[in-house]
C-alpha positions as CSV (number, residue, x, y, z in Angstrom):
1,M,-25.8,0.1,-6.4
2,V,-23.2,-1.4,-4.2
3,Q,-22.6,0.8,-1.0
4,Y,-19.0,-0.8,0.3
5,V,-17.8,0.5,4.1
6,H,-14.5,0.2,5.2
7,L,-12.7,1.2,8.7
8,G,-10.1,3.8,7.2
9,K,-6.8,1.6,8.0
10,I,-4.9,2.6,4.9
11,G,-3.3,-0.5,3.6
12,D,-5.6,-3.0,4.3
13,S,-8.9,-1.0,2.4
14,V,-6.1,-0.6,-0.7
15,F,-6.1,-4.2,-0.9
16,S,-9.8,-4.8,-0.2
17,L,-10.1,-2.9,-3.8
18,Y,-9.6,-6.4,-5.5
19,A,-12.7,-7.7,-4.1
20,V,-14.7,-4.5,-4.7
21,M,-13.5,-5.0,-8.5
22,K,-14.3,-8.6,-8.4
23,H,-17.6,-8.1,-7.2
24,A,-19.4,-4.7,-8.5
25,E,-19.1,-1.3,-9.2
26,G,-20.2,0.9,-6.7
27,N,-19.4,3.8,-3.8
28,Y,-17.2,3.3,-0.9
29,Y,-17.0,5.0,2.9
30,L,-14.0,5.4,4.5
31,Q,-14.7,5.1,8.1
32,D,-12.8,7.1,10.3
33,D,-12.8,5.0,14.0
34,H,-9.7,2.6,13.3
35,H,-7.0,5.4,14.0
36,Q,-8.7,6.5,17.7
37,G,-7.8,10.1,17.0
38,R,-3.9,9.2,15.9
39,W,-4.8,10.7,12.6
40,T,-7.4,13.4,11.2
41,T,-10.3,13.2,8.5
42,D,-7.5,14.9,6.1
43,I,-5.5,11.2,5.8
44,L,-8.6,9.9,4.8
45,R,-9.4,12.8,2.4
46,D,-6.0,12.3,0.7
47,L,-7.0,8.5,0.0
48,A,-10.2,9.7,-1.9
49,P,-8.7,10.7,-5.0
50,L,-6.5,7.4,-5.6
51,F,-9.8,5.4,-4.8
52,E,-12.1,8.2,-7.5
53,Y,-9.5,7.6,-9.7
54,Q,-10.6,3.4,-10.1
55,S,-13.3,3.2,-12.9
56,Y,-15.2,0.8,-10.6
57,I,-16.0,3.4,-7.8
58,H,-18.3,6.0,-8.1
59,D,-18.3,8.1,-5.5
60,V,-16.6,8.2,-2.0
61,G,-17.2,9.2,1.0
62,F,-15.6,10.0,4.3
63,G,-16.4,10.5,7.9
64,F,-16.5,8.9,11.6
65,D,-20.8,7.8,11.2
66,P,-21.3,6.2,7.7
67,P,-24.7,7.0,6.2
68,E,-27.1,4.4,6.6
69,F,-27.7,1.6,3.7
70,D,-27.3,-1.8,2.5
71,Q,-24.0,-2.2,3.0
72,H,-21.2,-4.9,2.6
73,R,-19.0,-4.0,6.2
74,F,-15.2,-4.1,5.4
75,D,-14.7,-3.7,9.2
76,F,-14.0,-6.9,10.2
77,C,-11.9,-9.7,8.3
78,P,-11.9,-13.6,10.3
79,H,-10.0,-15.0,7.5
80,M,-7.2,-12.8,8.3
81,H,-6.4,-15.0,11.7
82,D,-7.2,-18.5,10.4
83,G,-6.0,-21.5,12.5
84,G,-5.4,-18.9,15.5
85,N,-2.3,-17.1,13.2
86,P,-2.4,-14.0,13.2
87,G,-2.1,-12.3,9.6
88,S,-1.7,-15.9,8.1
89,R,-3.8,-15.2,4.9
90,H,-2.9,-12.6,2.9
91,L,-4.7,-9.5,3.1
92,V,-6.1,-9.6,-1.0
93,D,-7.5,-13.4,0.0
94,A,-8.5,-12.3,3.3
95,H,-10.9,-9.7,2.1
96,L,-12.4,-11.6,-0.9
97,R,-12.9,-15.0,1.2
98,T,-14.9,-12.9,3.6
99,F,-17.0,-10.9,1.8
100,L,-17.6,-12.6,-1.4
101,P,-17.8,-15.8,0.4
102,H,-21.1,-17.3,-2.0
103,F,-18.7,-15.9,-5.3
104,A,-16.4,-18.4,-6.8
105,Y,-13.6,-16.0,-7.2
106,T,-10.3,-16.9,-6.4
107,W,-7.4,-14.7,-5.9
108,D,-4.8,-14.2,-9.7
109,V,-2.4,-12.7,-8.0
110,D,-0.8,-10.8,-11.3
111,E,-4.0,-9.6,-11.9
112,K,-3.9,-5.3,-11.6
113,W,-6.7,-4.0,-9.1
114,L,-5.5,-0.5,-9.3
115,E,-4.7,2.5,-11.9
116,A,-2.6,5.5,-11.9
117,P,-1.1,8.2,-13.9
118,R,2.6,8.1,-15.1
119,T,4.1,11.3,-15.4
120,K,6.7,11.4,-12.6
121,G,9.7,9.7,-14.3
122,V,11.4,8.9,-11.0
123,P,13.4,5.7,-11.2
124,I,13.1,4.0,-7.8
125,V,10.6,5.1,-5.2
126,C,10.9,4.4,-1.5
127,H,9.1,4.4,1.6
128,L,11.1,3.5,4.5
129,P,9.0,3.2,8.2
130,V,11.3,1.3,10.0
131,N,8.7,-0.5,12.2
132,R,7.6,-2.5,8.8
133,G,11.1,-3.9,7.7
134,E,14.3,-5.3,9.3
135,R,16.6,-2.8,8.1
136,S,17.6,0.2,9.8
137,R,17.8,3.7,8.2
138,E,21.4,3.9,8.1
139,R,21.4,0.4,6.4
140,W,18.9,2.1,4.0
141,A,21.3,5.2,3.3
142,N,24.1,3.0,2.7
143,I,22.0,0.8,-0.1
144,L,20.5,3.6,-1.8
145,S,23.5,5.9,-1.6
146,G,24.4,7.5,-5.3
147,L,21.2,5.8,-6.7
148,P,18.1,8.0,-8.3
149,Y,15.7,7.2,-5.8
150,I,13.0,9.5,-3.5
151,I,11.5,8.6,-0.4
152,L,7.8,8.8,-0.3
153,T,7.0,10.8,2.8
154,S,3.9,11.5,5.1
155,R,1.8,14.1,6.5
156,S,3.7,13.4,9.7
157,E,6.7,16.0,10.2
158,W,8.3,13.8,12.6
159,E,8.9,11.3,9.7
160,S,10.6,13.7,7.6
161,Q,12.8,14.7,10.5
162,A,13.6,11.1,11.2
163,H,14.9,10.7,7.3
164,R,17.1,14.0,7.2
165,A,19.2,12.3,9.3
166,F,20.4,9.6,6.8
167,F,19.0,11.1,3.7
168,D,19.3,14.2,1.3
169,N,16.7,16.3,2.1
170,H,16.1,16.5,-1.9
171,S,15.4,12.9,-1.7
172,L,12.3,13.0,0.6
173,V,8.8,13.7,-1.1
174,R,5.5,14.3,0.2
175,P,3.1,13.7,-2.4
176,D,0.0,15.8,-2.7
177,N,-2.2,12.8,-1.9
178,F,-2.8,8.8,-2.4
179,L,-3.2,9.6,-6.3
180,D,-0.3,11.8,-6.6
181,G,2.2,9.4,-4.3
182,A,0.4,6.4,-6.9
183,D,1.6,8.8,-9.9
184,Y,5.1,8.5,-8.4
185,V,4.4,4.4,-7.8
186,N,3.2,4.0,-11.2
187,S,6.1,5.8,-13.0
188,S,9.0,4.1,-11.0
189,K,11.2,1.2,-12.6
190,V,10.5,-0.2,-8.9
191,F,9.5,0.0,-5.6
192,V,11.7,0.2,-2.7
193,G,10.4,-0.3,1.0
194,N,9.0,-1.7,4.3
195,V,5.3,-3.2,4.0
196,S,3.0,-0.2,4.1
197,C,0.4,1.8,2.3
198,W,2.8,2.6,-0.6
199,N,3.7,-1.2,-0.6
200,A,0.0,-2.3,-0.7
201,I,-0.5,0.6,-3.6
202,A,2.4,-0.6,-5.8
203,E,1.3,-4.3,-5.6
204,G,-2.5,-3.1,-6.5
205,L,-0.3,-1.4,-9.3
206,K,2.0,-4.4,-10.1
207,V,5.1,-2.0,-10.0
208,R,8.3,-4.5,-9.4
209,R,8.6,-4.5,-6.0
210,L,11.3,-5.6,-3.5
211,V,9.9,-5.3,0.2
212,D,11.5,-6.0,3.7
213,V,8.9,-8.2,5.7
214,G,9.4,-7.3,9.0
215,S,8.1,-9.3,12.0
216,G,4.3,-9.4,12.3
217,A,3.5,-8.4,8.7
218,H,3.6,-11.3,6.8
219,N,-0.5,-10.7,5.6
220,A,1.0,-8.7,2.9
221,I,4.1,-10.3,1.2
222,P,4.8,-10.5,-2.0
223,M,2.9,-13.0,-3.7
224,D,3.1,-12.2,-7.4
225,P,6.2,-12.2,-9.8
226,S,6.7,-8.8,-9.6
227,G,7.0,-8.7,-5.6
228,C,10.1,-10.2,-4.1
229,Q,10.9,-10.5,-0.1
230,I,14.4,-9.2,0.6
231,Q,14.4,-9.3,4.4
232,S,17.1,-12.2,4.7
233,F,19.4,-10.7,1.7
234,D,22.3,-9.3,2.6
235,D,23.0,-5.2,1.6
236,Q,24.8,-5.7,-1.1
237,F,22.9,-8.1,-3.1
238,V,19.5,-5.9,-2.6
239,R,21.6,-3.1,-4.0
240,E,21.8,-5.2,-7.4
241,L,18.9,-6.1,-7.3
242,I,17.3,-2.4,-7.5
243,E,20.9,-1.5,-10.2
244,E,19.2,-4.7,-12.3
245,A,15.6,-3.2,-12.3
246,I,16.3,0.1,-13.2
247,D,18.7,-1.0,-15.9
248,A,16.1,-3.3,-17.1
């Protein structure tokens, strides 16, 4: 059985799953040495249920030291930096080219690579880390005012505190884990937000996405018809796109 190892950066590991799905079923190990103490293994423990839910992954491990086995190491991706231009290649395509160089796989941008439950029924799901997009929280609050939305937050209390200055407390949701959060995303009519781990999950699920792509985040821009870059649109037009999505 194939064993996969990844350094544990959440969005990157989610994007790598397309290559896993196309290559072979196997086990997946999330190695917690990328974050260098900024996060705890609890983050990876929260990610494991989403990975285990995928039919092509049999088991998930996590920690600092992966077990000894023949492995496909998802810890360096040279094709992410083709031509000396960081982020010039989308992370899905980069993982395919790096880890499956001898296979004739090409990226079908319309193909789903994630599955999740669909039990929540919230029309608009957002994730708004302002360091990954061009809009401020104040602008997002104005865009979303009066609409039926929730904002996914992380274990980091500071993130919730920063949001509370602009959004109603009842709109902030901290999922039990990433599978629970993926349920919210998969149940929605549209995902709205910045380039982040939840955007990666929304892309894997092929949910309708309106993505505010910040500077330096162009290795995760929407490439399929279900996604749309909105950073250059004015705020009123973004609101109209959201309303159109939930009325569809």
